[in-house]
N, C-alpha and C positions, 0 to 999 in steps of 0.2 A: 532293641528299639525302645524299651522302657526307660533306659538311661538317657536317651536323647530328648524325650519329651520334656523333663524338667529343665534341661539346659536351654531348650527352645523357648519355654515359657519365661525363664529368667532373661533371655536375650530380648524377647519382645517387651518385657516390663521395663528393661533398661533403655530401650530405644524408642519407646512410645512417648511422644511429647505431651505435656511438659515434664514428665516424670524424671528424666535425667537431670534437669535443672533443679527440680524439687529435691532430688537426692543430694545434689551439690549444696543447695541451701541448707539442708539438714546437717551435712557435715560441717558447714561453716557455723551453724547454730551451736553445734556441740563444742566446737573450739571456742566460740565466744562465751558460752556458758561456763566452761572450765576456767577460762582466763579471767572472766569477771568474778567468779566465786573466789578465785585465788586473790585477785585485787582487793575484793571486799574484806577478805580475811586479813590482809595487810594494811587496811585503811585506818587502823588504830581504834576501831570501835568494837573490838572483841569483848570488851568489858561490859558492853551494853546488855540490856535484858534479853531473855530468850524470845520474847514477843517481837522486838524490833529486828533481831537477827533472822527470825523466821520470815518476817515481812520482807526484809531485803532479799533473802534467798528466793522467796516466791517471785519477787519482782524481777530478779535476774533471770530465773527460769522462764517466766512468761515473756520477757523481752527476747530471749533466745528463741522461743517457740514462734514469736512474731516474725523473726528473720526466716525461720524455716517455712513459714506459710506466706511469705511476702508475694509470691507469684500467684497464689490462689486467691487471696483476699488482700490486695495491696493496701486499700484504705484502712481496713480494720487493723491490719498489722502495724501500720504507721501510728494509728491512734493508741493501740495497746503499748507499743514500744515507747511512745512519748509519756504516757501515764506511768509506766513502769520506771522510766528514768527519774521522774519526779519522786516516785515512791521509794526508790533505792537511795537517791541522793539526799532527800529531806532528813532522814534519821542519821545522816552522816556516813552513808555507805559509799561505795565506789562510784564516782561520777562518770566513769568510763562507759556506763550503759548508754551514753550518747552515741557510741559506735553503732549500736543496734538501731537507734533512731536514724542515724545517717544512712544505714543500709536500706531501711524501709523507705526513707525519703527519696533515695536514689530511684527506687522502684516506682513510686507513684509519680514522680516528676518525669520519668521516662515513658510512662504508659498512658498518661492523660494530659489533656490540655485545660488550663485553668484561666478563667477571665482575671481573677484576682490571684495571681501566682504567688504573691508574697504572704498570703494568709496561712497556708500549711507550714512553711518554715518558721513563720513568726509564732504560730501556736506552739510548735515543738520547742523552738528556742526559748520561749517564755517559760514553758514548764521546766526545762532543763535549768535555766537560770534561777527560777524560783526554788527548785530543789537544792541546788548547790548553795544558794544564798541562805536558805534556812539551815542546812547542815553545817556549813563552815568547818569542813574537816581539818583545815590547817590555816596557818597564818597567811598563806598565799592563795586563799580561796578565790580572790577576785581574778587572778590570772587563770586559775582552773576554770572558773566560770566562762571567761572569754574564750579560752581554748575549746571547751566543749560546745559552746554555742557555735563557734567557728566550724567545728567538725560537722555539726548538723547542717549548717549552711553549705559546706563543701559537698556533702552528699546530695543535697537538693540540686545545687547548680551542676554537679556532675551528671545527674539524671537529665536535667534540661539539655545539657550539651549532647548527651547520648541520644536523646529523642530527636534533637535537631539534625544530628548526623544521620540517623535512620531515615528521617524525612528527606534529606538530600539524596541519600542513596535510592530511596523509593522514587523520588522525582526523576533522578537520572535513569532509573530502570524504566519508568513510564515513558520518558522521552525516547529511550532506545526502542521500546516496544512500538511507540508511535512511528518512529523512523522505519522500523521493520514493516509496520502496516502500510505506510506510504509506499515503501519499496515494493511490497507485494501488490498494492493497488496499481503502481506504475507497470509492473510486469503484466498484470491482468489487462490493463489498458493497452499495452503494447501488443498483447495477443489478440485483443479485439480489433485493433487497427490493422494488424497483419491479416486477420480473417476478412476484414473489409477490402483490403487490397487484393487478396486472392479472389474474393467474390467479384470484384470489378473485372479482374483479368478473365475469370471464367465467363462472365457476362459478355465481355467484348469478343472473346474467341468464339463462343457458341452463337451469340446473336448474329455476328457478322457472317459466319459460315452458313448458318441455317437460313438466313435471309437470302443469301445468294442461291442456295440450293432450292429454296421454295420458289423463287422467281423463275429459275431456269426450268424447274420441274413443271411449273405452270405453263411456260412457253412450249415445252416439249409436248405436253398433253394436248395443246391447241393445234400444233402443226404435226402431230404424229402421223396422220395419213397423207398430208399434202407435201411435206418436206422431210423425208427420212434423213437427209444429210444433216440438217439442222438438229434433228433429234440426236444423231450420233455425236455431233459436236457438243450438245448440251450434256450428254452423259459423261463425256470426257472432262468437261468443266466441273461437273458435280463430283466426279471421282477425285480430281486434283484438289478441289476445295476441301472435300472430306478428309483426304489424307493429310493435308496441311493442318486442318483443325485438330485431328487426332494427334499429330506430332507435337503441336503446341501444348495440348492438354497433357500429353505424356511427359513432356519436359516439366510442366508445372507440378505434376504429381511427384516427379522425382525430386524436385526441390523440397516438397513437403516431407517426403520420406527421409531425405538426407539434410537435416537442418543445418549442419555445419559443412556442407559440401563446398569444397574450394574451387571446383571446376566451373568457370563462368559459362561454359557451353551448355550447362544444364539449365540455365535460366533463360526463359523465353523473353528476350528484351528487344523487340523491334524498335526502330526509331524512325525519325523523319527521313533518314537516308533510304528507307524501304518504301517510301511513298510511291515510287515508280511501279514496283510490283503490285502494290495495292491499287493503283490506278488501272493496271491491266485487268485485275479481277473485277473491278467495278465496271469497266468497259464491256466485259463479257456478259454483263447483266443488262444490256440495252441502255446504257447510260453513256452519252457522248461527253466524256470527261476531259477537261483541259487542265493541265497542271501548270501553275503559275508560281514560280519561286522568286521572291524579291529580296534584295540585300545579298550579302555574302554568306553562303551556307557555311556553318562551322559546327564542330562537335559541341553538343550541349551536355549539361549534367545528365547522368543516366536516367534519373527519375523524371526530370522534365521532358527529356527526349521521348521516353516511353509514354508519359501522359499525353503529350502533344500528338503522338502517333495514334493513340487510342481515341482521342477526341476526333481526329480526322476520320478514323475508321468508322466510329459510331455514327458520325454525321453523314458519311457517304452510305452507310448501311441504311439509314433512314430514307435517303434519296431513293435507293433501290426499292425499299418497301413501299413507299407512298407516291413516288412520282415517275418511276421508270415505265416506258422509255422516255427519256428527257435529255436535256443538255445540262451540264453542271460544270462548276469551276472549283478547283481546290487551290487556294492561294495560301502560300506559306511566306511569311515576311519576318526576316531576321532583323531585329533592332538591338540597340545597345541595352543590354540587360533584360531584354524581353524577346518573346517570340509570339507571333500571331498566326493562328490557324483559322481560315475562313472557308466555309463550304457554301456555295450558292447554287441553286438549281432554278430552272425556268418553269418548273411545273410540268405536268404531263403534256405530251404532244397533242395536237389537235385530233388526230385519228383516235388516240387513246381516250381523249375526253369524250368523243362521241360514242365510243363503245361502252361507256359507263364505268362503274367501279371495277377495281382489280378483282379477278377471281379469288375465292377464298384460299385456294391452294397456293396462290402467289403472294398473298398478303400476310403480314404479321398482325398479331393482336394489337388492339389500340393501346393497351397499357404498356406494351414494350417500348414504344417511343417515349412515353412519359418517364419510365424508369431510366431510359437511355439518356434523356436530358438531365435527369437528376445526377446520374453518374458523371456526365461531362462537367456539370457545374461543380461537383465535389472535387474532381481532378483539377480543375482550374483553381478552385479556392485553396487547395493544398499548397499552391505556389504563389499565394498572394495575388492571384489574378481574378478574372471574371469571365463569364460567358453570357452572350446575348443571343437569343434565338427568336425568330418571328417571321411573319410573311415578308416577302420581298418581291414586289410586282405580282406576277402570276405564280411565283414559286415561293421558296423558303430559304432563309439564310441563317447559318450558325456561325458565330464569330467568337473565338476564344483568345484571350490574352493570358499568357503565363510568364511570370517573372523568373529569370534564370539565376539571379543572384550575382551576375557578373558585373564588374565595374568598368572594365576597360572597353575600348572600341571593339566592335564586332570584327 
């Protein structure tokens, strides 16, 4: 175990940023230092005094150290390397110290943004040019001057290009992250919309069935002693309605449990073709209902068909809650690209009006109708339609128009 601890410490040291890059810069600095010292020794100034030689050597070493420390202190390293280039070249030393200036220029150009971007390379180029111009190590010193200033500029512009590339990559990554966030937001919104659809389905199933059961139970309580046969019939209706509601709720729960279920039989999707059975249920709750179908009945898109059925169901449920016993009309009109569902009742019958309000056991809470109207309006709006509800004579009328998206004749 004692042998593994040093190895782990070395591995942590090498992998902890920015240390691996600093180590790489240190290796580069050593290579530059050795190469520049060798170039200085061959520059033809070996006959110069010991003081100048020591100055040039110190300048080369400091410039190499600036390269090693360029990621830790980029601006300081750039300034030190530029001054060292002048210090080495002015006494006639190797002008190649401009390589250290170029490396540090690359670093600061790639890590910072400058309003006056030309100032740092201009400062460094001026120092390099001044040093080479003073030293004049050979007859071709002008070409050497131009070449070394160009090296500094190349390092600077390479840093600018690297920073621009990193900015583009970062911008692309940000755009990708934004797309992912938007995609996640769409998924969340789809889940919310799906929950709203499920909530509407549960409301329609439960509200319709419970309203029928409440009305029939109230009737049974009032005729319990005088008409046992009607009580028995009422209990049969209550049992049938309860079983049907439980069946639809069980199918809805199965759909929730099996998100990718392919069996369409699992999905409770009644439609306008089922309005005859719905009318029979409503008639069993003391509503004289007349079914009026206009136009040529045709298959509608599944979502439109379900919403139209649910609107008719909710409107008729409200008739049972607030007007039974009464007369009502369910009118379904098929138009080109549209379907109209209209439920009209004539209000409570005269004997029912004289009796006063509906008993609490047979009436729904007042808020239920309000939520029902909101749900019906939302269903109509989903298909670019509208819903109008209000008094009509002594009764009430609900009229919904849904657009089917069809273009041909009905």
